[in-house]
Each structure stands twice: as C-alpha cells, then as structure tokens.
C-alpha positions in Angstrom: -10.7 7.3 -14.0 -10.0 4.0 -12.1 -10.5 3.3 -8.4 -6.8 3.2 -7.8 -6.4 6.6 -9.5 -9.1 8.2 -7.3 -7.3 6.7 -4.1 -4.1 8.2 -5.3 -5.7 11.5 -6.0 -7.3 11.7 -2.6 -3.9 10.7 -1.0 -2.3 13.5 -2.7 -4.8 16.0 -1.6 -4.2 14.8 2.0 -0.5 15.1 1.5 -0.7 18.6 0.2 -0.9 20.0 3.8 2.3 18.2 4.8 4.9 19.0 2.3 6.9 21.4 4.5 7.2 19.0 7.3 11.0 18.1 7.9 10.2 14.6 9.1 8.5 13.8 5.9 11.1 15.5 3.8 13.7 13.2 5.6 11.5 10.1 5.0 11.4 11.0 1.3 15.1 11.0 1.3 15.8 7.9 3.2 12.8 5.9 2.0 11.8 5.3 5.5 8.0 5.5 5.4 5.8 3.2 7.3 2.8 2.1 5.2 0.0 0.0 6.5 -3.4 -1.1 5.6 -5.9 -1.7 8.3 -8.8 -4.0 7.6 -11.7 -3.7 10.1 -15.0 -5.3 10.3 -17.4 -3.3 12.4 -20.5 -4.7 14.1 -23.4 -3.3 11.9 -25.4 -1.9 14.6 -22.5 0.4 15.4 -21.5 1.5 12.0 -22.8 5.1 12.0 -21.2 5.8 15.6 -18.0 4.1 14.6 -17.6 6.2 11.4 -18.3 9.4 13.2 -15.4 8.5 15.8 -13.0 7.4 13.0 -13.6 10.6 11.1 -12.8 12.7 14.2 -9.7 10.5 15.0 -8.3 10.7 11.4 -8.9 14.4 11.1 -7.0 15.1 14.4 -4.1 12.8 13.5 -3.6 14.7 10.1 -4.0 18.0 11.7 -2.0 17.4 15.1 0.8 15.1 14.2 3.6 16.0 11.8 4.6 12.4 11.2 1.2 11.2 10.2 1.2 11.7 6.5 -2.1 9.8 5.7 -4.8 8.2 7.5 -7.4 7.6 4.7 -10.5 5.7 5.9 -12.7 4.0 3.4 -15.6 1.4 3.3 -16.5 -1.2 0.8 -19.4 0.1 -1.3 -21.5 -3.0 -1.0 -20.5 -4.0 2.5 -20.1 -0.7 4.5 -19.2 -2.5 7.8 -15.9 -3.5 6.1 -13.7 -0.5 6.7 -10.2 -0.1 5.3 -7.5 2.5 6.3 -4.6 3.5 4.2 -2.1 4.7 6.8 1.3 6.3 5.9 3.7 7.6 8.6 7.0 9.3 8.1 8.6 6.4 9.9 8.1 3.9 12.6 8.8 6.5 15.4 5.8 8.7 14.0 3.7 5.5 14.2 4.7 4.7 17.9 4.0 8.4 18.8 0.7 8.3 17.1 -0.4 5.3 19.2 0.2 7.4 22.4 -1.8 10.5 21.3 -5.0 11.4 23.3 -7.2 11.3 20.1 -6.0 7.8 19.1 -6.4 6.5 22.6 -9.9 8.0 22.9 -10.8 6.3 19.4 -9.4 3.0 20.5 -11.2 2.7 23.8 -14.6 4.1 22.5 -14.7 1.8 19.6 -13.4 -1.4 21.3 -16.9 -3.0 21.5 -17.8 -1.9 17.9 -14.9 -3.8 16.2 -15.7 -7.3 15.3 -12.2 -7.9 13.7 -9.0 -6.1 13.0 -6.1 -7.0 10.7 -3.1 -4.9 10.3 -1.0 -5.3 7.1 2.4 -3.7 6.8 3.2 -2.7 3.3 6.2 -1.6 1.3 6.0 0.6 -1.7 7.1 -1.3 -4.9 8.2 1.7 -6.6 9.6 4.1 -3.9 10.8 6.5 -6.6 7.2 7.0 -7.9 6.1 7.5 -4.3 8.5 10.2 -3.7 7.4 11.7 -7.0 3.8 12.0 -5.6 5.1 14.2 -2.8 7.3 16.3 -5.1 4.3 17.1 -7.3 2.5 18.8 -4.5 5.1 21.3 -3.8 
C-alpha cells in the first residue's frame, strides 16, 4: 500500500465519526469544503512537548467541532521536527469558528515559541466527486 493510500485510509477513519453531521452533508452537496495543508517546522528542543499539545488540540477539534472534518497531523520520518497537517473543514465558516475555540487558542499561545516556521497552503480537490465518494463509503 502506498503512502497516499495510507493517508487516505486514515482520513476515512477520521471521517467515520462525522458522517451524520448536517454541515458536512451540505458541504458534500455544494462542494464547499475548505482544505488546507499546514507546514510547520518545530524547534527540535520542543518537539516532544509540541507533539503532545498538538495531539490534544487535534483530538478536541475533531470531537467538539461539527465543522472540523479532519485535522490529521503527521511528521516527516527522517526529519520529525517537520510537521504537516491535513485540515479539512466543512466550509470557511467552520474554519473561522475553529480559530476562536478555547482548545485552538490554548494550542496557539502555548506553542508560539516552539514554532520556527509556519506555512498555510489552501488546496482544492482535483476530483471533488471522488472526495464525496470517500464520505459516502463511510455510511
């Protein structure tokens, strides 16, 4: 199984708890998802502490926020201070609401000195129909 297939499988597992959400259903119908890749470089001395904080934040986001479909953190195998997050939100409003949550604000303020660099890359699905099929397979 290729790396991309593994990532897709893990995304599907994350999405399985979200399939009854009306906001997500609407996004599937309107192709209104907000997709982002966050590229972070973490100061090596903080990596363990950063990962613990990130795990707590991403779990809370998935569990508490109906519009957060996926926050999937990863690190580069050969360079673990290079963190990547695949983020999928039901829409732009869900993303904006996410930025105001207590768990995100705690994450952001507590990791500020740990982050050496941050780049946010907005993405669009090439094949929106296939993306919607991913969600329908979970039902």
